[in-house]
A tleap script that builds the chain and sets N, CA, C and O, in Angstrom:
source leaprc.protein.ff14SB
mol = sequence {
  NMET GLU GLU ARG PHE THR ARG GLU THR PHE
  TYR ASP LEU ILE TRP SER GLN SER VAL ALA
  ALA VAL SER LYS ALA TYR ARG ILE SER THR
  THR ASP VAL ARG LYS ILE CYS LYS LYS TYR
  ASP VAL PRO ILE PRO LYS ASN GLY TYR TRP
  GLN LYS LYS LYS TYR ASN LYS PRO VAL ASP
  MET VAL PRO LEU LEU GLU ILE GLU ASN ALA
  PRO ASP SER GLU ILE VAL LEU ILE VAL ARG
  ASP PRO GLY ASP ALA ASP ILE PRO PHE PHE
  LEU SER GLU ARG ASN LYS LYS LEU TYR GLU
  VAL GLN ASN ASP PRO ASN PHE ASN PHE THR
  VAL PRO ASP LYS LEU SER ASN PRO HIE PRO
  LEU ILE THR GLN SER LEU LYS THR LEU CSER
}
set mol.1.N position { -142.138 34.292 127.186 }
set mol.1.CA position { -142.899 34.214 125.594 }
set mol.1.C position { -142.833 32.790 125.334 }
set mol.1.O position { -141.848 32.084 125.552 }
set mol.2.N position { -144.064 32.371 124.801 }
set mol.2.CA position { -144.084 30.818 124.203 }
set mol.2.C position { -144.173 30.753 122.769 }
set mol.2.O position { -144.427 31.752 122.097 }
set mol.3.N position { -143.955 29.515 122.232 }
set mol.3.CA position { -143.954 29.416 120.763 }
set mol.3.C position { -144.677 28.153 120.773 }
set mol.3.O position { -144.437 27.193 121.504 }
set mol.4.N position { -145.678 28.259 119.800 }
set mol.4.CA position { -146.521 27.098 119.526 }
set mol.4.C position { -146.134 26.289 118.052 }
set mol.4.O position { -145.895 26.915 117.019 }
set mol.5.N position { -146.120 24.961 118.132 }
set mol.5.CA position { -145.630 24.316 117.204 }
set mol.5.C position { -146.893 23.206 116.794 }
set mol.5.O position { -147.619 22.819 117.709 }
set mol.6.N position { -147.107 22.752 115.514 }
set mol.6.CA position { -147.678 21.666 114.970 }
set mol.6.C position { -146.869 20.492 114.971 }
set mol.6.O position { -145.651 20.599 115.113 }
set mol.7.N position { -147.338 19.545 114.849 }
set mol.7.CA position { -146.527 18.131 114.614 }
set mol.7.C position { -145.428 18.497 113.567 }
set mol.7.O position { -144.228 18.328 113.788 }
set mol.8.N position { -145.894 18.971 112.499 }
set mol.8.CA position { -145.095 18.973 111.339 }
set mol.8.C position { -143.993 20.183 111.372 }
set mol.8.O position { -142.971 20.146 110.687 }
set mol.9.N position { -144.324 21.253 112.248 }
set mol.9.CA position { -143.284 22.334 112.465 }
set mol.9.C position { -142.426 21.871 113.573 }
set mol.9.O position { -141.270 22.295 113.582 }
set mol.10.N position { -142.838 21.003 114.583 }
set mol.10.CA position { -141.759 20.570 115.512 }
set mol.10.C position { -140.888 19.795 114.839 }
set mol.10.O position { -139.682 20.011 114.956 }
set mol.11.N position { -141.421 18.655 113.938 }
set mol.11.CA position { -140.491 17.954 113.303 }
set mol.11.C position { -139.311 18.866 112.556 }
set mol.11.O position { -138.107 18.618 112.631 }
set mol.12.N position { -139.791 19.758 111.965 }
set mol.12.CA position { -138.652 20.776 111.050 }
set mol.12.C position { -137.866 21.349 112.256 }
set mol.12.O position { -136.657 21.360 112.024 }
set mol.13.N position { -138.165 21.772 113.336 }
set mol.13.CA position { -137.367 22.209 114.468 }
set mol.13.C position { -136.338 21.144 114.829 }
set mol.13.O position { -135.137 21.409 114.895 }
set mol.14.N position { -136.828 19.960 115.057 }
set mol.14.CA position { -135.897 18.647 115.601 }
set mol.14.C position { -134.970 18.511 114.605 }
set mol.14.O position { -133.814 18.457 115.024 }
set mol.15.N position { -135.124 18.428 113.276 }
set mol.15.CA position { -134.286 18.168 112.090 }
set mol.15.C position { -133.468 19.523 111.600 }
set mol.15.O position { -132.650 19.478 110.682 }
set mol.16.N position { -133.769 20.654 112.281 }
set mol.16.CA position { -132.942 21.705 111.848 }
set mol.16.C position { -131.816 22.055 112.726 }
set mol.16.O position { -130.832 22.681 112.331 }
set mol.17.N position { -132.021 21.551 114.166 }
set mol.17.CA position { -131.018 21.603 115.206 }
set mol.17.C position { -131.148 20.422 116.071 }
set mol.17.O position { -132.129 19.677 116.081 }
set mol.18.N position { -130.051 20.294 116.827 }
set mol.18.CA position { -129.847 19.231 117.686 }
set mol.18.C position { -130.782 19.376 118.892 }
set mol.18.O position { -131.206 20.469 119.267 }
set mol.19.N position { -131.114 18.056 119.551 }
set mol.19.CA position { -132.084 18.095 120.708 }
set mol.19.C position { -131.439 19.057 121.828 }
set mol.19.O position { -132.159 19.767 122.530 }
set mol.20.N position { -130.078 19.037 121.948 }
set mol.20.CA position { -129.532 19.681 122.898 }
set mol.20.C position { -129.693 21.239 122.703 }
set mol.20.O position { -129.917 21.923 123.701 }
set mol.21.N position { -129.596 21.797 121.526 }
set mol.21.CA position { -129.841 23.069 121.061 }
set mol.21.C position { -131.392 23.474 121.302 }
set mol.21.O position { -131.707 24.582 121.736 }
set mol.22.N position { -132.324 22.464 120.977 }
set mol.22.CA position { -133.716 22.830 121.227 }
set mol.22.C position { -133.974 23.202 122.927 }
set mol.22.O position { -134.603 24.124 123.448 }
set mol.23.N position { -133.220 22.092 123.504 }
set mol.23.CA position { -133.384 22.343 124.980 }
set mol.23.C position { -132.770 23.484 125.552 }
set mol.23.O position { -133.218 23.891 126.624 }
set mol.24.N position { -131.670 24.159 124.930 }
set mol.24.CA position { -131.129 25.470 125.299 }
set mol.24.C position { -131.945 26.368 124.944 }
set mol.24.O position { -132.178 27.252 125.769 }
set mol.25.N position { -132.606 26.414 123.653 }
set mol.25.CA position { -133.341 27.517 123.310 }
set mol.25.C position { -134.623 27.663 124.009 }
set mol.25.O position { -135.110 28.780 124.183 }
set mol.26.N position { -135.237 26.503 124.450 }
set mol.26.CA position { -136.576 26.619 125.101 }
set mol.26.C position { -136.344 26.153 126.614 }
set mol.26.O position { -135.370 25.448 126.875 }
set mol.27.N position { -137.197 26.529 127.559 }
set mol.27.CA position { -136.983 26.159 128.736 }
set mol.27.C position { -137.542 24.658 129.096 }
set mol.27.O position { -138.508 24.470 129.835 }
set mol.28.N position { -136.838 23.693 128.504 }
set mol.28.CA position { -137.147 22.539 128.529 }
set mol.28.C position { -135.999 21.456 128.484 }
set mol.28.O position { -135.119 21.613 127.637 }
set mol.29.N position { -135.944 20.426 129.286 }
set mol.29.CA position { -134.672 19.347 129.202 }
set mol.29.C position { -134.811 18.507 128.079 }
set mol.29.O position { -135.844 18.245 127.464 }
set mol.30.N position { -133.645 18.107 127.875 }
set mol.30.CA position { -133.534 17.064 126.566 }
set mol.30.C position { -134.284 16.010 126.681 }
set mol.30.O position { -134.732 15.506 125.651 }
set mol.31.N position { -134.599 15.426 127.999 }
set mol.31.CA position { -135.354 14.279 128.040 }
set mol.31.C position { -136.815 14.557 127.797 }
set mol.31.O position { -137.561 13.689 127.343 }
set mol.32.N position { -137.211 15.755 128.097 }
set mol.32.CA position { -138.694 16.212 127.808 }
set mol.32.C position { -138.790 16.446 126.293 }
set mol.32.O position { -139.838 16.145 125.722 }
set mol.33.N position { -137.851 16.919 125.670 }
set mol.33.CA position { -137.984 17.113 124.203 }
set mol.33.C position { -138.044 15.716 123.492 }
set mol.33.O position { -138.811 15.622 122.535 }
set mol.34.N position { -137.306 14.619 123.869 }
set mol.34.CA position { -137.328 13.321 123.542 }
set mol.34.C position { -138.824 12.634 123.731 }
set mol.34.O position { -139.408 11.945 122.894 }
set mol.35.N position { -139.342 13.045 125.201 }
set mol.35.CA position { -140.757 12.600 125.331 }
set mol.35.C position { -141.742 13.196 124.497 }
set mol.35.O position { -142.667 12.503 124.075 }
set mol.36.N position { -141.639 14.541 124.178 }
set mol.36.CA position { -142.597 15.175 123.154 }
set mol.36.C position { -142.484 14.557 121.786 }
set mol.36.O position { -143.459 14.460 121.041 }
set mol.37.N position { -141.214 14.119 121.449 }
set mol.37.CA position { -141.106 13.507 120.066 }
set mol.37.C position { -141.723 12.034 120.008 }
set mol.37.O position { -142.202 11.559 118.977 }
set mol.38.N position { -141.658 11.376 121.213 }
set mol.38.CA position { -142.290 10.066 121.429 }
set mol.38.C position { -143.647 10.312 121.326 }
set mol.38.O position { -144.281 9.588 120.558 }
set mol.39.N position { -144.296 11.281 122.008 }
set mol.39.CA position { -145.670 11.396 122.223 }
set mol.39.C position { -146.442 11.663 120.753 }
set mol.39.O position { -147.429 11.030 120.379 }
set mol.40.N position { -145.823 12.666 120.052 }
set mol.40.CA position { -146.095 13.140 118.782 }
set mol.40.C position { -145.696 12.161 117.700 }
set mol.40.O position { -146.126 12.410 116.574 }
set mol.41.N position { -145.004 11.173 117.849 }
set mol.41.CA position { -144.345 10.361 116.941 }
set mol.41.C position { -143.451 11.052 115.872 }
set mol.41.O position { -143.550 10.805 114.670 }
set mol.42.N position { -142.665 11.844 116.352 }
set mol.42.CA position { -141.817 12.627 115.535 }
set mol.42.C position { -140.361 12.065 115.607 }
set mol.42.O position { -139.731 12.148 116.661 }
set mol.43.N position { -139.790 11.457 114.415 }
set mol.43.CA position { -138.420 10.860 114.551 }
set mol.43.C position { -137.364 11.974 115.100 }
set mol.43.O position { -137.495 13.182 114.901 }
set mol.44.N position { -136.395 11.426 115.755 }
set mol.44.CA position { -135.143 12.038 116.078 }
set mol.44.C position { -134.049 11.766 115.324 }
set mol.44.O position { -133.917 10.579 115.026 }
set mol.45.N position { -133.130 12.613 114.883 }
set mol.45.CA position { -131.966 12.106 114.155 }
set mol.45.C position { -131.214 11.192 115.091 }
set mol.45.O position { -131.220 11.260 116.320 }
set mol.46.N position { -130.590 10.360 114.366 }
set mol.46.CA position { -129.675 9.354 115.103 }
set mol.46.C position { -128.360 9.806 115.521 }
set mol.46.O position { -127.876 10.811 115.001 }
set mol.47.N position { -127.791 9.205 116.344 }
set mol.47.CA position { -126.363 9.477 117.058 }
set mol.47.C position { -125.396 9.743 115.702 }
set mol.47.O position { -125.506 8.932 114.782 }
set mol.48.N position { -124.513 10.790 115.572 }
set mol.48.CA position { -123.605 11.048 114.547 }
set mol.48.C position { -124.255 11.811 113.434 }
set mol.48.O position { -123.510 12.252 112.559 }
set mol.49.N position { -125.563 12.028 113.346 }
set mol.49.CA position { -126.162 12.727 112.297 }
set mol.49.C position { -125.598 14.150 112.188 }
set mol.49.O position { -125.086 14.519 111.131 }
set mol.50.N position { -125.684 15.014 113.332 }
set mol.50.CA position { -124.978 16.415 113.304 }
set mol.50.C position { -123.489 16.299 113.011 }
set mol.50.O position { -122.994 17.232 112.378 }
set mol.51.N position { -122.824 15.446 113.322 }
set mol.51.CA position { -121.388 15.297 112.964 }
set mol.51.C position { -121.290 15.077 111.571 }
set mol.51.O position { -120.522 15.773 110.906 }
set mol.52.N position { -122.012 14.148 111.026 }
set mol.52.CA position { -121.799 14.100 109.476 }
set mol.52.C position { -122.339 15.142 108.738 }
set mol.52.O position { -121.916 15.421 107.617 }
set mol.53.N position { -123.341 15.804 109.342 }
set mol.53.CA position { -123.863 17.115 108.562 }
set mol.53.C position { -122.825 18.067 108.522 }
set mol.53.O position { -122.535 18.650 107.477 }
set mol.54.N position { -122.190 18.282 109.698 }
set mol.54.CA position { -121.049 19.198 109.906 }
set mol.54.C position { -120.145 19.213 108.779 }
set mol.54.O position { -119.875 20.257 108.186 }
set mol.55.N position { -119.630 17.990 108.441 }
set mol.55.CA position { -118.681 17.674 107.633 }
set mol.55.C position { -119.048 17.236 105.977 }
set mol.55.O position { -118.349 16.658 105.144 }
set mol.56.N position { -120.310 17.722 105.903 }
set mol.56.CA position { -121.030 17.414 104.427 }
set mol.56.C position { -120.973 16.063 104.038 }
set mol.56.O position { -120.766 15.844 102.845 }
set mol.57.N position { -121.127 15.041 104.866 }
set mol.57.CA position { -121.168 13.757 104.603 }
set mol.57.C position { -122.712 13.354 104.468 }
set mol.57.O position { -123.546 13.913 105.180 }
set mol.58.N position { -123.090 12.325 103.495 }
set mol.58.CA position { -124.388 11.984 103.455 }
set mol.58.C position { -125.180 11.623 104.646 }
set mol.58.O position { -124.701 10.816 105.443 }
set mol.59.N position { -126.287 12.113 104.837 }
set mol.59.CA position { -126.997 11.830 106.232 }
set mol.59.C position { -128.393 11.439 105.731 }
set mol.59.O position { -128.901 12.013 104.768 }
set mol.60.N position { -129.062 10.356 106.466 }
set mol.60.CA position { -130.370 9.923 106.252 }
set mol.60.C position { -131.282 10.734 107.145 }
set mol.60.O position { -131.124 10.835 108.362 }
set mol.61.N position { -132.268 11.315 106.433 }
set mol.61.CA position { -133.391 12.110 107.158 }
set mol.61.C position { -134.567 11.199 107.224 }
set mol.61.O position { -135.082 10.796 106.181 }
set mol.62.N position { -135.015 10.858 108.383 }
set mol.62.CA position { -136.333 9.988 108.486 }
set mol.62.C position { -137.547 10.763 108.330 }
set mol.62.O position { -137.967 11.485 109.235 }
set mol.63.N position { -138.173 10.626 107.117 }
set mol.63.CA position { -139.530 11.272 106.968 }
set mol.63.C position { -140.505 11.181 108.157 }
set mol.63.O position { -140.490 10.236 108.944 }
set mol.64.N position { -141.425 12.310 108.245 }
set mol.64.CA position { -142.403 12.393 109.235 }
set mol.64.C position { -143.549 11.671 108.685 }
set mol.64.O position { -144.022 12.135 107.648 }
set mol.65.N position { -144.110 10.573 109.207 }
set mol.65.CA position { -145.176 9.756 108.682 }
set mol.65.C position { -146.558 10.208 109.066 }
set mol.65.O position { -146.833 10.665 110.176 }
set mol.66.N position { -147.274 10.077 108.236 }
set mol.66.CA position { -148.689 10.309 108.690 }
set mol.66.C position { -149.316 9.287 109.631 }
set mol.66.O position { -149.277 8.103 109.297 }
set mol.67.N position { -149.882 9.637 110.764 }
set mol.67.CA position { -150.462 8.704 111.604 }
set mol.67.C position { -151.960 9.041 111.860 }
set mol.67.O position { -152.445 10.171 111.803 }
set mol.68.N position { -152.576 7.958 112.133 }
set mol.68.CA position { -154.083 8.086 112.035 }
set mol.68.C position { -154.429 8.708 113.296 }
set mol.68.O position { -155.222 9.644 113.194 }
set mol.69.N position { -154.022 8.412 114.474 }
set mol.69.CA position { -154.542 8.961 115.564 }
set mol.69.C position { -153.437 9.960 116.327 }
set mol.69.O position { -153.083 9.823 117.498 }
set mol.70.N position { -152.970 10.999 115.401 }
set mol.70.CA position { -151.937 12.054 115.971 }
set mol.70.C position { -152.837 12.866 116.827 }
set mol.70.O position { -154.021 13.076 116.566 }
set mol.71.N position { -152.170 13.331 117.911 }
set mol.71.CA position { -152.796 14.261 118.843 }
set mol.71.C position { -153.033 15.569 118.062 }
set mol.71.O position { -152.185 15.883 117.226 }
set mol.72.N position { -153.984 16.270 118.232 }
set mol.72.CA position { -154.562 17.448 117.547 }
set mol.72.C position { -153.944 18.507 118.150 }
set mol.72.O position { -153.710 19.484 117.438 }
set mol.73.N position { -153.536 18.542 119.631 }
set mol.73.CA position { -153.067 19.588 120.167 }
set mol.73.C position { -151.767 20.101 119.867 }
set mol.73.O position { -150.890 19.393 119.371 }
set mol.74.N position { -151.595 21.440 120.182 }
set mol.74.CA position { -150.219 22.159 119.698 }
set mol.74.C position { -149.164 22.011 120.729 }
set mol.74.O position { -149.481 22.067 121.917 }
set mol.75.N position { -147.995 21.836 120.384 }
set mol.75.CA position { -146.868 21.771 121.257 }
set mol.75.C position { -146.451 23.300 121.687 }
set mol.75.O position { -146.119 24.123 120.833 }
set mol.76.N position { -146.492 23.560 122.876 }
set mol.76.CA position { -146.279 24.856 123.479 }
set mol.76.C position { -144.824 24.724 124.143 }
set mol.76.O position { -144.677 23.885 125.032 }
set mol.77.N position { -143.832 25.459 123.774 }
set mol.77.CA position { -142.606 25.746 124.393 }
set mol.77.C position { -142.399 26.965 124.764 }
set mol.77.O position { -142.651 27.878 123.978 }
set mol.78.N position { -141.865 27.235 126.120 }
set mol.78.CA position { -141.507 28.627 126.552 }
set mol.78.C position { -140.121 28.924 126.060 }
set mol.78.O position { -139.236 28.078 126.188 }
set mol.79.N position { -139.895 30.094 125.499 }
set mol.79.CA position { -138.791 30.483 124.785 }
set mol.79.C position { -137.787 31.124 126.026 }
set mol.79.O position { -138.131 32.037 126.776 }
set mol.80.N position { -136.732 30.565 126.050 }
set mol.80.CA position { -135.715 30.992 127.158 }
set mol.80.C position { -134.993 32.358 126.766 }
set mol.80.O position { -134.199 32.480 125.833 }
set mol.81.N position { -135.395 33.347 127.622 }
set mol.81.CA position { -134.705 34.570 127.466 }
set mol.81.C position { -133.308 34.711 127.756 }
set mol.81.O position { -132.819 33.936 128.578 }
set mol.82.N position { -132.586 35.583 127.208 }
set mol.82.CA position { -131.266 35.844 127.011 }
set mol.82.C position { -130.653 35.818 128.389 }
set mol.82.O position { -129.566 35.255 128.527 }
set mol.83.N position { -131.237 36.362 129.392 }
set mol.83.CA position { -130.790 36.541 130.730 }
set mol.83.C position { -130.910 35.193 131.536 }
set mol.83.O position { -130.137 34.992 132.472 }
set mol.84.N position { -131.802 34.330 131.213 }
set mol.84.CA position { -132.016 33.029 131.713 }
set mol.84.C position { -131.146 31.737 131.071 }
set mol.84.O position { -131.624 30.604 131.021 }
set mol.85.N position { -129.932 32.043 130.635 }
set mol.85.CA position { -129.036 31.155 129.951 }
set mol.85.C position { -128.673 30.077 130.922 }
set mol.85.O position { -128.605 28.905 130.550 }
set mol.86.N position { -128.438 30.441 132.163 }
set mol.86.CA position { -127.894 29.496 133.215 }
set mol.86.C position { -129.023 29.036 134.087 }
set mol.86.O position { -128.720 28.300 135.026 }
set mol.87.N position { -130.220 29.345 133.925 }
set mol.87.CA position { -131.276 28.827 134.856 }
set mol.87.C position { -131.973 27.766 134.364 }
set mol.87.O position { -132.813 28.001 133.495 }
set mol.88.N position { -131.782 26.519 134.779 }
set mol.88.CA position { -132.520 25.313 134.164 }
set mol.88.C position { -134.151 25.432 134.313 }
set mol.88.O position { -134.718 26.287 134.993 }
set mol.89.N position { -134.668 24.603 133.689 }
set mol.89.CA position { -136.203 24.451 133.766 }
set mol.89.C position { -136.661 23.296 134.388 }
set mol.89.O position { -136.413 22.184 133.921 }
set mol.90.N position { -137.423 23.494 135.581 }
set mol.90.CA position { -137.845 22.397 136.337 }
set mol.90.C position { -139.433 22.229 136.267 }
set mol.90.O position { -140.315 23.085 136.325 }
set mol.91.N position { -139.505 20.790 136.119 }
set mol.91.CA position { -141.130 20.581 135.918 }
set mol.91.C position { -141.773 20.514 137.175 }
set mol.91.O position { -142.995 20.667 137.203 }
set mol.92.N position { -140.997 20.262 138.466 }
set mol.92.CA position { -141.619 20.160 139.710 }
set mol.92.C position { -141.377 21.410 140.515 }
set mol.92.O position { -140.394 22.096 140.236 }
set mol.93.N position { -142.159 21.753 141.454 }
set mol.93.CA position { -142.056 22.945 142.245 }
set mol.93.C position { -140.930 22.803 143.291 }
set mol.93.O position { -140.172 23.732 143.571 }
set mol.94.N position { -140.871 21.516 143.879 }
set mol.94.CA position { -139.716 21.116 144.672 }
set mol.94.C position { -138.369 21.422 144.219 }
set mol.94.O position { -137.543 22.035 144.896 }
set mol.95.N position { -138.170 20.941 142.970 }
set mol.95.CA position { -136.992 20.930 142.309 }
set mol.95.C position { -136.722 22.457 142.226 }
set mol.95.O position { -135.692 22.943 142.695 }
set mol.96.N position { -137.581 23.121 141.678 }
set mol.96.CA position { -137.330 24.569 141.570 }
set mol.96.C position { -136.998 25.363 142.897 }
set mol.96.O position { -136.127 26.232 142.864 }
set mol.97.N position { -137.668 25.082 144.042 }
set mol.97.CA position { -137.307 25.710 145.283 }
set mol.97.C position { -136.060 25.191 145.695 }
set mol.97.O position { -135.301 25.976 146.264 }
set mol.98.N position { -135.686 23.986 145.515 }
set mol.98.CA position { -134.300 23.420 145.762 }
set mol.98.C position { -133.211 24.266 144.998 }
set mol.98.O position { -132.228 24.690 145.606 }
set mol.99.N position { -133.372 24.466 143.873 }
set mol.99.CA position { -132.460 25.192 143.190 }
set mol.99.C position { -132.426 26.734 143.677 }
set mol.99.O position { -131.341 27.308 143.772 }
set mol.100.N position { -133.465 27.295 143.940 }
set mol.100.CA position { -133.318 28.598 144.513 }
set mol.100.C position { -132.726 28.775 145.785 }
set mol.100.O position { -131.956 29.706 146.019 }
set mol.101.N position { -133.090 27.818 146.716 }
set mol.101.CA position { -132.476 27.712 147.990 }
set mol.101.C position { -130.787 27.602 147.855 }
set mol.101.O position { -130.091 28.380 148.508 }
set mol.102.N position { -130.257 26.724 147.085 }
set mol.102.CA position { -129.059 26.338 146.877 }
set mol.102.C position { -128.156 27.535 146.248 }
set mol.102.O position { -126.965 27.741 146.481 }
set mol.103.N position { -128.876 28.149 145.537 }
set mol.103.CA position { -128.342 29.270 144.830 }
set mol.103.C position { -128.621 30.668 145.381 }
set mol.103.O position { -128.389 31.653 144.680 }
set mol.104.N position { -129.061 30.769 146.487 }
set mol.104.CA position { -129.292 32.085 147.194 }
set mol.104.C position { -128.140 32.330 147.810 }
set mol.104.O position { -127.599 31.441 148.467 }
set mol.105.N position { -127.562 33.649 147.682 }
set mol.105.CA position { -126.487 34.202 148.487 }
set mol.105.C position { -126.800 34.488 149.784 }
set mol.105.O position { -125.969 34.359 150.683 }
set mol.106.N position { -127.928 34.866 149.972 }
set mol.106.CA position { -128.314 35.332 151.362 }
set mol.106.C position { -128.641 34.232 152.354 }
set mol.106.O position { -128.794 34.446 153.557 }
set mol.107.N position { -128.757 32.841 151.682 }
set mol.107.CA position { -129.122 31.771 152.576 }
set mol.107.C position { -127.831 31.353 153.167 }
set mol.107.O position { -126.833 31.067 152.504 }
set mol.108.N position { -127.918 31.337 154.473 }
set mol.108.CA position { -126.626 30.835 155.192 }
set mol.108.C position { -127.176 29.778 156.206 }
set mol.108.O position { -127.830 30.003 157.224 }
set mol.109.N position { -126.723 28.445 155.647 }
set mol.109.CA position { -126.961 27.149 156.423 }
set mol.109.C position { -125.816 26.374 156.531 }
set mol.109.O position { -125.306 25.847 155.542 }
set mol.110.N position { -125.315 26.249 157.795 }
set mol.110.CA position { -124.138 25.515 158.103 }
set mol.110.C position { -124.339 24.425 159.031 }
set mol.110.O position { -125.018 24.589 160.044 }
set mol.111.N position { -123.698 23.132 158.699 }
set mol.111.CA position { -123.855 21.930 159.659 }
set mol.111.C position { -122.563 22.034 160.458 }
set mol.111.O position { -121.434 22.205 159.997 }
set mol.112.N position { -122.939 21.895 161.814 }
set mol.112.CA position { -121.867 21.821 162.627 }
set mol.112.C position { -120.844 20.541 162.425 }
set mol.112.O position { -121.343 19.534 161.922 }
set mol.113.N position { -119.571 20.514 162.752 }
set mol.113.CA position { -118.781 19.265 162.614 }
set mol.113.C position { -119.278 18.411 163.835 }
set mol.113.O position { -119.219 17.191 163.684 }
set mol.114.N position { -119.688 18.823 164.849 }
set mol.114.CA position { -120.098 18.006 166.028 }
set mol.114.C position { -121.380 18.441 166.555 }
set mol.114.O position { -121.634 19.626 166.768 }
set mol.115.N position { -122.288 17.366 166.791 }
set mol.115.CA position { -123.478 17.771 167.322 }
set mol.115.C position { -123.593 17.769 168.769 }
set mol.115.O position { -123.026 16.886 169.413 }
set mol.116.N position { -124.317 18.732 169.378 }
set mol.116.CA position { -124.405 18.777 170.830 }
set mol.116.C position { -125.066 17.960 171.483 }
set mol.116.O position { -124.663 17.523 172.561 }
set mol.117.N position { -126.219 17.609 170.932 }
set mol.117.CA position { -127.049 16.540 171.454 }
set mol.117.C position { -127.620 15.517 170.689 }
set mol.117.O position { -128.846 15.413 170.725 }
set mol.118.N position { -126.940 14.708 169.972 }
set mol.118.CA position { -127.196 13.804 168.993 }
set mol.118.C position { -128.325 12.609 169.391 }
set mol.118.O position { -128.400 12.065 170.492 }
set mol.119.N position { -129.105 12.362 168.325 }
set mol.119.CA position { -130.095 11.287 168.724 }
set mol.119.C position { -129.313 9.944 168.963 }
set mol.119.O position { -128.243 9.764 168.380 }
set mol.120.N position { -129.827 9.013 169.801 }
set mol.120.CA position { -129.362 7.778 170.116 }
set mol.120.C position { -129.032 7.055 168.954 }
set mol.120.O position { -128.009 6.371 168.976 }
set mol.121.N position { -129.800 7.099 167.842 }
set mol.121.CA position { -129.561 6.314 166.620 }
set mol.121.C position { -128.552 6.852 165.904 }
set mol.121.O position { -127.869 6.089 165.220 }
set mol.122.N position { -128.287 8.151 165.921 }
set mol.122.CA position { -126.983 8.715 165.305 }
set mol.122.C position { -125.844 8.096 165.834 }
set mol.122.O position { -124.934 7.644 165.139 }
set mol.123.N position { -125.895 8.065 167.384 }
set mol.123.CA position { -124.619 7.633 168.144 }
set mol.123.C position { -124.454 6.243 167.664 }
set mol.123.O position { -123.394 5.894 167.143 }
set mol.124.N position { -125.390 5.481 167.805 }
set mol.124.CA position { -125.300 4.061 167.571 }
set mol.124.C position { -124.808 3.872 165.927 }
set mol.124.O position { -123.940 3.041 165.661 }
set mol.125.N position { -125.361 4.613 164.984 }
set mol.125.CA position { -124.702 4.362 163.726 }
set mol.125.C position { -123.518 4.894 163.483 }
set mol.125.O position { -122.924 4.548 162.462 }
set mol.126.N position { -123.031 5.699 164.239 }
set mol.126.CA position { -121.511 6.239 164.172 }
set mol.126.C position { -120.637 5.188 164.746 }
set mol.126.O position { -119.531 4.977 164.246 }
set mol.127.N position { -121.031 4.575 165.676 }
set mol.127.CA position { -120.568 3.542 166.437 }
set mol.127.C position { -120.115 2.230 165.533 }
set mol.127.O position { -118.994 1.728 165.446 }
set mol.128.N position { -121.349 1.839 164.890 }
set mol.128.CA position { -121.529 0.748 163.812 }
set mol.128.C position { -120.630 1.034 162.717 }
set mol.128.O position { -119.919 0.131 162.276 }
set mol.129.N position { -120.587 2.292 162.197 }
set mol.129.CA position { -119.889 2.691 161.120 }
set mol.129.C position { -118.237 2.780 161.237 }
set mol.129.O position { -117.402 2.793 160.333 }
set mol.130.N position { -118.074 2.834 162.608 }
set mol.130.CA position { -116.621 3.086 162.847 }
set mol.130.C position { -115.980 1.810 163.124 }
set mol.130.O position { -114.772 1.764 163.354 }
savepdb mol mol.pdb
quit
């Protein structure tokens, strides 16, 4: 399931919960949340904002400024399903496949302690490093 945001609604989301919380709620990394904020010129709460807010201390909320050349496109985020809480989001297919292979219980790949017929470069490297 995906959720669509305008620049204003995304600003409300970023200021209603932390970047890490947004990252967990949607299938996106914290770095990508920050990149979206930069692209759409959405200010992010500074360090310590959520801690101050937690203890009812005064906080400064940076207003969303109107910009002339604001991107018109909507921000689309994929909502994380409850069962996907431990599955990270990957932008590249390579990283996704790597994660799947590393976490596949049926995948049995072992490297022997001693190679039976090592390449000469491996033998030479071993001698040099020893």
